[in-house]
C-alpha positions as CSV (number, residue, x, y, z in Angstrom):
1,X,0.1,-24.0,-13.6
2,X,-3.7,-24.2,-14.0
3,X,-6.3,-22.6,-11.8
4,X,-6.8,-25.6,-9.6
5,X,-3.1,-25.8,-8.7
6,X,-2.4,-23.9,-5.4
7,X,-0.2,-24.0,-2.4
8,X,-1.0,-22.9,1.1
9,X,-1.6,-19.3,1.8
10,X,1.3,-17.7,3.7
11,X,1.3,-17.3,7.4
12,X,3.8,-16.1,10.0
13,X,5.7,-18.8,11.8
14,X,8.5,-19.4,14.2
15,X,10.8,-21.5,12.1
16,X,14.4,-20.9,11.3
17,X,13.6,-17.4,10.0
18,X,11.7,-16.7,13.1
19,X,10.1,-13.5,12.0
20,X,8.8,-14.5,8.5
21,X,7.7,-11.6,6.3
22,X,7.4,-13.7,3.2
23,X,6.1,-11.0,0.9
24,X,7.1,-13.1,-2.1
25,X,4.5,-15.7,-1.2
26,X,1.8,-13.0,-1.2
27,X,2.9,-12.0,-4.7
28,X,2.6,-15.7,-5.7
29,X,-0.9,-16.0,-4.2
30,X,-2.0,-12.9,-5.9
31,X,-0.6,-14.2,-9.2
32,X,-2.5,-17.5,-8.7
33,X,-5.8,-15.7,-8.1
34,X,-5.1,-13.5,-11.2
35,X,-4.3,-16.6,-13.3
36,X,-7.5,-18.3,-12.2
37,X,-9.5,-15.3,-13.3
38,X,-7.6,-15.2,-16.7
39,X,-8.6,-18.8,-17.2
40,X,-12.2,-17.8,-16.5
41,X,-12.3,-19.9,-13.3
42,X,-14.0,-17.1,-11.3
43,X,-15.1,-19.2,-8.4
44,X,-11.5,-20.3,-7.9
45,X,-10.3,-16.8,-8.3
46,X,-12.7,-15.5,-5.7
47,X,-11.7,-18.3,-3.4
48,X,-8.0,-17.4,-3.8
49,X,-8.6,-13.7,-3.4
50,X,-10.5,-14.4,-0.2
51,X,-7.8,-16.7,1.1
52,X,-5.1,-14.0,0.3
53,X,-7.2,-11.3,1.9
54,X,-7.5,-13.4,5.1
55,X,-3.8,-14.2,5.1
56,X,-2.8,-10.6,4.6
57,X,-5.2,-9.5,7.3
58,X,-3.6,-12.1,9.7
59,X,-0.1,-11.0,8.6
60,X,-0.9,-7.4,9.2
61,X,-2.6,-8.1,12.6
62,X,0.5,-10.0,13.7
63,X,2.6,-7.0,12.9
64,X,0.2,-4.4,14.3
65,X,-0.5,-6.3,17.5
66,X,2.8,-8.1,18.2
67,X,5.8,-7.1,16.1
68,X,5.3,-3.3,16.0
69,X,4.4,-3.0,19.7
70,X,7.6,-5.0,20.6
71,X,9.6,-2.6,18.5
72,X,7.9,0.5,20.0
73,X,8.8,-0.7,23.5
74,X,12.4,-1.0,22.5
75,X,12.8,2.0,20.2
76,X,9.9,4.3,20.8
77,X,9.5,4.6,16.9
78,X,11.2,8.0,16.9
79,X,10.7,8.6,13.1
80,X,7.1,7.4,13.1
81,X,7.9,4.5,10.7
82,X,5.7,2.0,12.5
83,X,2.8,4.3,12.5
84,X,3.3,4.8,8.7
85,X,3.4,1.0,8.2
86,X,0.1,0.7,10.1
87,X,-1.4,3.3,7.8
88,X,-0.2,1.4,4.8
89,X,-1.8,-1.8,6.2
90,X,-5.2,0.0,6.1
91,X,-4.6,1.1,2.5
92,X,-3.6,-2.4,1.4
93,X,-6.8,-3.9,3.0
94,X,-8.8,-1.4,1.0
95,X,-7.0,-2.1,-2.3
96,X,-7.4,-5.9,-1.7
97,X,-11.0,-5.7,-0.8
98,X,-11.6,-3.6,-3.9
99,X,-9.8,-6.2,-6.1
100,X,-12.0,-8.9,-4.6
101,X,-15.1,-6.8,-5.3
102,X,-14.0,-6.3,-8.9
103,X,-13.4,-10.1,-9.2
104,X,-17.0,-10.7,-8.3
105,X,-17.9,-8.7,-11.4
106,X,-16.1,-11.3,-13.5
107,X,-14.6,-8.6,-15.8
108,X,-11.0,-9.6,-16.5
109,X,-10.1,-6.2,-18.0
110,X,-11.4,-4.3,-14.9
111,X,-9.7,-6.8,-12.6
112,X,-6.3,-6.5,-14.3
113,X,-6.6,-2.7,-14.0
114,X,-7.4,-3.0,-10.3
115,X,-4.4,-5.2,-9.6
116,X,-1.9,-2.7,-10.8
117,X,-2.2,-0.3,-7.8
118,X,-2.6,-3.3,-5.5
119,X,0.6,-5.0,-6.7
120,X,2.5,-1.7,-6.6
121,X,1.4,-1.0,-3.1
122,X,2.3,-4.5,-1.9
123,X,5.7,-4.2,-3.3
124,X,6.4,-0.7,-2.0
125,X,5.1,-1.6,1.4
126,X,7.1,-4.8,1.6
127,X,10.3,-3.0,0.6
128,X,9.7,-0.1,3.1
129,X,8.7,-2.6,5.9
130,X,11.7,-4.8,5.4
131,X,14.0,-1.8,5.5
132,X,12.3,-0.3,8.5
133,X,12.3,-3.5,10.5
134,X,16.0,-4.0,9.7
135,X,16.8,-0.5,10.9
136,X,14.5,-0.7,14.0
137,X,14.3,-4.3,14.9
138,X,17.1,-6.6,14.4
139,X,18.6,-6.6,17.9
140,X,15.3,-5.6,19.7
141,X,13.4,-8.5,18.2
142,X,16.2,-10.9,18.8
143,X,16.5,-9.9,22.4
144,X,12.7,-10.5,22.8
145,X,12.5,-13.5,20.4
146,X,10.8,-16.0,22.8
147,X,8.1,-13.5,23.9
148,X,7.5,-12.3,20.4
149,X,7.2,-15.9,19.1
150,X,4.9,-16.8,21.9
151,X,2.6,-13.8,21.1
152,X,2.7,-14.6,17.3
153,X,1.8,-18.2,18.0
154,X,-1.1,-17.3,20.3
155,X,-2.5,-14.8,17.8
156,X,-2.3,-17.4,14.9
157,X,-3.9,-20.0,17.1
158,X,-6.7,-17.6,18.1
159,X,-7.4,-16.8,14.4
160,X,-7.2,-20.4,13.1
161,X,-10.2,-21.5,11.1
162,X,-13.0,-23.2,13.0
163,X,-12.4,-26.9,13.5
164,X,-8.8,-26.8,12.4
165,X,-5.6,-25.2,12.1
166,X,-3.8,-23.4,9.3
167,X,-1.6,-25.5,7.0
168,X,2.1,-25.5,8.0
169,X,4.4,-23.3,6.0
170,X,6.0,-25.1,3.1
C-alpha cells in the first residue's frame, strides 16, 4: 500500500456491534501515517496524523461524555476504572499530539522513536478499556442501548466536519 492509499478514519457507530471500539482501525490508521512518512510523503503523513488525532479525540469524547457516564449511572464505578480510563485518554492525546509535532519536523528517525510509546499506550489502553467495559458494561449498556446510541449519534452529528458528514464505517 502506498502513501496515497487510505480508508476512512474510524468512528463510533450504531451498527450490528452497536458499541464499536474498533481499536484495530486506529492501529491501521497510525500505520498508514507512519508508512507515508517512511515514503517521504510528509504532507500526506501530517494529514493522516491529523485525521487520526481528530478521530481519536471524537472516540474519546464519545466515551467520556456518553459511554462512561451511562456506566457510572448503572455501576457507580466502584473501582475507579472509568476515571482511570479518562486519565489515559488525556495521556493518549498528549502522545498523539507529540507524534504529530515530530512529524512536522520531517525527521523519520525521531518520528519512529516517538511512535513507540504512543503505540504501546494505545494497545495497553485498548486492552484495559475492553476488559473494563466488559466487566462493567455488558448488561448496563444493553439495557440502555437506545439512549446510548441516540447520545452517540447526536455527538457524532454535532462534531461532523462543516458542510458534510463523516464517511460511513466500512
